[in-house]
N, C-alpha and C positions, 0 to 999 in steps of 0.2 A: 504494500500499500503505498501510496505517495503522504508525505507529509508537509508538502509545497502547499506555502501560506495563499490563501486564497482572499479572492474580495465577501466573496457571498457563499456560504454555505447554507442548502436547503433541506429542508425534511417534512414530505409531504405525498402528495398524490400523484403518482406516475402510470399516465395511460396509455394504448394504444388507440388512435381513432382510426377509421373507416371511413372517408369520407368520400361522397357521390356530390354533384353538381347534376342537377337533372332540371329539366322543361319546366316540370312543375309537378307536383306530389303524385304518387301514384294512385286508382284506385283500387279493390280486391280484383285479383286473378288477374288485373293487367301487367304486359310485359313491352318494355321500351327502352330505350337506348340512353345510356347515362351521357351526358357532354362530358366529365372528367371522372376518373377513380382515382381517390390518393390516401395511402397507408402513410401516417406517419405518427411522432409521438405526443402526448397530451397529457392533458393533468395540471393543475393552478401551481404549484412549485416547479414541476418541469418545464414548465414553458417561461416560466417565467425566468428560470436562470439559463433558458436558451437563448431568450432573447435580451439580456444582461449578456450572456457571451456572447453573442453579433454586435452588441452595442460596444464592447472592448472592456467587460470587466472579465476578469478569475471567475470561475464559480466551480461548485461541486456539490451531485447529489449525494445523499447520507440514507434514503428509503433502502427497504428490501424489494429483490426482484424475484420474479417468480423463476423456476429452473425451465420454463417452456420455451418453444419457438417466439411465443408473445412478451415474452421475458427478455428474450435475447435480443429482440427487436426495440424492446423497451430502451436496454442497456447503449444497443450500437446508436437510437437515434440520437440520443442524450450526447455522446460521445461524439456524433456527428457535429454538435452543435457547438463543440469546443467544452462540455458539460465534463467533469473529473469524476467518473461513477468509484475511483480504488475504494470508496468507503461504503462503498453501497453492496451490503452482501448477498448472494445468491444466498434462497430457501432450496430445501431438499423437496418442499412439496407447495400446492399453490397454484393459484394463473393469475393473470396480469389483469385487470380491468381492460375491457375493451369495448370501445363504442363505434355502433352505425351510425353516420349521420346524414341525412338526407336534405340539404342544399335547392331550395326551389332557387334557379336560378332569376326568373324575370325579379321577384320580391323580396330576396335574401333570407326568407323564412326557412328555418329548420326544421324537421322531424330528428329526434333522438331515439335511438335504442341500445341499451345498456346492457352487459353481463357484468354486474359488481365482482371484481376477482378475490378468490379468496386466498390472500398471504397475510401469515402470520404476521404482525404487529413489530416493530420494531422494540427490542425491550431497553430500558433505561439503558441497562448495564450494556448493551452495544452501542451508546451512543458515543462517539470519537472525542472524547473532552479536548485533547490537544486542537484536534482540527477545527473546533469551535471557537477556543480562546484565542488562536491564532488570528483567527476572521476579523473582518471589519462589520459583516452585516450575518443575522443569522434568519433565513426567512421560512415561513410556518403557513400552514394552512389547517391546520387543528388536527389531520390524520395522524396515525400512531401516537394520539394524543401524551400517554404517559410518560413516553422516550421527548416528543414536543417537550413536556412541562420540564422535563429532567434539563434538557437543553436549553431552555431558556433561562433557568436557573444557574446552569453555568455560565451562559452568555452575560447575563446581568453581574456575576463574579467578576468576571471578565473584563467588563465595560466594552460589551461588544451589544451594538444596538441589534434591538429586537425587531423586526419586520413580521404583520400578520395581514393573512389575505382571508378575510371575510364574505365569501361568494356569495352569490343570490339564492344558491343551490342548497342542497339538503343542508342541514345543521347538524356537526357532531354533534354527541351528546357529551357535556361536560364542559365544552369548549371555552364556557365562559371563568373556568378555572385558569386556563392558560392568560386572558386577556388582560391582568394585572403584572404580566411581565413586559408585556408590549411597549415598544418606543413610538412604532410608525404604525399604526393602526388604517392601514386601506381597505375600506372595506363597500361593498354592495349596500344599494338603497334600502334594499329589502331586509340586510343582515342587520342593519342600524335599527329599522324599525322594530324588528322582532326582538332587539336587545335593550331598546329605550323604551318601546312600546309609543311612539314617536312619529306619525307618517312623512312629518316635512321636516327634510334634512336640517333645515335652519334650528330647528330644536332637538333633533335627533344628534347632531353632531357634538352643541357644546356639552348634551348630557353623557356622551363617549367621555367625551374630555373629564369630566368632573367623576364619572363614576370608576375609571380604569387609570388615569393621569398619566396618559400616555404623552410624549413629548409632541406628538402631529396626529390629526385625524384629518382624512380625507373619506367622504362621501363619495362612489361612483355611481353614474345611473343612466349611463349608455350615451344616448344621442342628447339627454340632456345637460350631459359634462360633468363636471364634478364639483365639490365644496372642498375648500379647506380650511381646519384650524389650528393656532397652538396657541397658547397661553396669551400672544399678544396679537396676533393677525389672525384674519377671515377674508378669505378668497373666495371667488367662482372662474373655474375656470370652463369656457364652452368647450362642447367638443366640437371637431373638425370638421364640415361638411366635405364627404368624398363619394366616388360611386362604390360602393361595396357591392361586393362579389360573396364576400363569406365575413359574419362577425365572430364566426369561431376562434375563441382564445384570445377576442381583444383585450378583455381585462387582464389576461394572462400577462400578456405584455404589458400592458400598461404599468402592472406591477416590476416587471424586470427595467423597463426603464425605467421608472419610479428612482428605483433603488441605485442604477446608474448613476441620474443624473444629481442624487441626494449624494453619494460619493465622489462627487466631484465639485461639494461644499458651493453650486448652484442657490439663490437666493429661490425662496420656496415657488412666486410665479414661476419664474426659468422651470422647475422639474416638474410644474404641473404641465404649463406650457407641452414639454418636452415627452413627457409622458403621454399627451392625450394626442401630439401627433405622430408618434410610433403607432399607438394602438389604432388610428385610423389610415396609417398607409400600409398596417398588416391587413387590414381588409380587402386590399386590392383584386388577393387573389382567394382560390380556396385552399385551407388548411392553416390552422392553428399557427405554426410554424412556416410554411413555404416562404409567407412576407412580410415575415418580419423584416426590419429596414435594419442598414446600417447607422451610424450615427451620424455620417456623414449626409449619408438621403434625410435623416431627420431634420438635422441642423438647414440643409438646403429649402426643404417646405417651410421651417417656420418663416424661413428670410422672406418668401412669398409673401406672407401676412403680416412682418414687421414691416415690409418698406411700401 
């Protein structure tokens, strides 16, 4: 295993996505040609790490990987994007999570079929403490919860920033016990509402800031943009309009780009704009990772708005 220091280490969900771009959603017993079929890796933390790596950060994935073909493809997909998987153990049994995603070409709407893989969670004893303590950021999404809490404790003691992705999908039981360790809380509007009782992000954001005392709170809401709070500043970042082909993974790319920007010590306004731009550019093509832009592409895109 490599002990090379990396910027961002991540522990969370890694999946395989089978993407199909189709002229319309099918009816029962109907057969027609897909415009494109793509197989690639997915998952909130895994894709955020891939995005940060594409932008120029060094990253490592710590989660367990299945001993099957899907698991091998998961590891290979991460490594192809420059993510170190030397601390990601291969299990002897179990299967990786796999999703089939049907993307309606004219509208961009999606239908998702998924199989939740059964892999033994990473145990706290398996958490590579030295790897985490040497990183600049630990990125979590609530999966492998006991190990995630242990990793967050290690990070907190070592002065490593803890980042959390609170997505709009299924809530992981007990995830609220992880939130007091979080420094950068970037969550979907639905997550914020479920944890504060406030449907309005302008109420939910300050409530999260008060309840869990992170350094920063960001609430994302797709085409509505995102809202930011710290103890001194409130900001709203509109989403960038783009001819979207597929929005799969846009939120995950936002997280990876936000972490990359944060590590550049940029002001909050610039971090938000950079992350929003990277997420928008990702949507130009099918797949959660295929369209991840480089830092140069993202900066040039932003210059067209600054001018």
